[in-house]
C-alpha angles and dihedrals in degrees: 000000000000118000120211115247116251138181123205133176122232118186098176117141096017093288125103117231125183105210114209118198139168132042116317100196137136093254087070096043096143094049090044091053092047094051091043089056089050091049093049091049094049092047091051091046094049094041100261092194094062122101096243094064126085139166111234113210096174093108097053115118107189127006129185133177093276093052093043093050093047092048093051091046092052091048092053095043089053091054090070093214097319131097109305121240112265126246113245135188089024121164114236094245091049091047091052091050092049091052093050096050096039109165120232132162116242110221112217111252112250108242120225115267109251133185118245089226091055091047090051093049091046091051091050090048092050090050092052092048092048090049091051092049091048091050089050092051090048093052090047091051090048087054090053091051092048090049090051090051090049091052090051091050090053093045108026092176089074092060111108101222096176090055090049092051091048091052092048088054093048097044103032113019097044092044095058099088098049095041094048092047094051092044091049091052093046090050089052092051094048092049093045095051091043092053094048093050098041095047087072089067097037090249102115090132090068090068086085091060091045095050096042098048096039094048098043097043103035123355100051097056095033096052092044093049093049091049092048091047090054097040109031099020092057090046091053092051094046093048095048092041094053090048089051091051092050090047092240091134090054088050090055090054091049089054089053096253124133110234090207092059095040102041113014107037094057090050095048092046090049089055092047090054099036103044097062090049091049090047091055092048092046092051092050091048092049091049090049090052091047092049092050093051091044089054094047101040104023103032090236105148120217094253092052090045092053093045092050091045091052090053094045100051138037136192093278090061090056093045094053090067095040094051090057094054100076092048091050090049092051092050093048093047095048095047094045093047093044093052091047092054089049094060115122128210101285137077088236090060091050093052092046093051094046090053091047090048094055095043095047094044094051091045093051092045091056092044092051091048089054092048091050090049091054092045095050091045090051093053092040093238 
């Protein structure tokens, strides 16, 4: 039977003794804490750090580590910074336990004083180093994918054509409606804003040139790449990451299969095939939206729109956007697959890597588009 812990004060013989009785065990944690608070308060009130005060443990029944630690804490808190009152009438086993769980406050270590400027520079340096390491990992992973493609070229029988077709369906075919709709709306917006601005100068007809060049060179491939990075890139990372968490990728290695050939190469090839097709469809949808708005707001009929568009652009304008598409697809596929293979064993890691995949892919797509713009301007193309 468990006895409730109690604390009593005995002042017989001119010395103050705080008599502790009952069972001080973890099953009575709340009562133990209450009586420990009482003991600490009485010790502080009676001057628990003086030599005529003691804590009598002779009446304790059972004592475990929780009770011993709380008792020692109360004794030291009641000392108010002086020497704590000693334990008396303590059984050998209780004394050993009290010595083992001796309570002491851990003072927080004073951190070194640092300048905010130094902290800022250190943070920038860490960011640069992390970026360099990430670029190195990305290049290494690209090398693995290229090596996997080379092995498949040497031995075509190892290529998983059904997986490739499935990925083309998932990344390209099922993306057509949303990409064409968004491109159509963006084409409408560009044409509308162009007409409203150019009408001030009596040059509304030039909205055809604006829409055609902007869509074919920049907007078609850029919008498609961003949409694919958010839709298919995140899906790649989530799929590979969940397989990594369930140790399915390790199982492939145990069976003698290369995860790069089985999982990553079909996805990257599907993007390389699907993204140029989606870019073409997106450009056509954007031009259709621009032509419709030009007809409604600017009175430019479809036949005039097409004639003006034919005069404003040539095949090189169309090819500028199409040339970018495979490079965008490769960047998205490599980043998405790399982040998926980097997933740890927790759902938090999966969410973090999916987020990083989308952000990095969109960032690199915009960077590559800027680099292509500078390159084509330099060669006057």
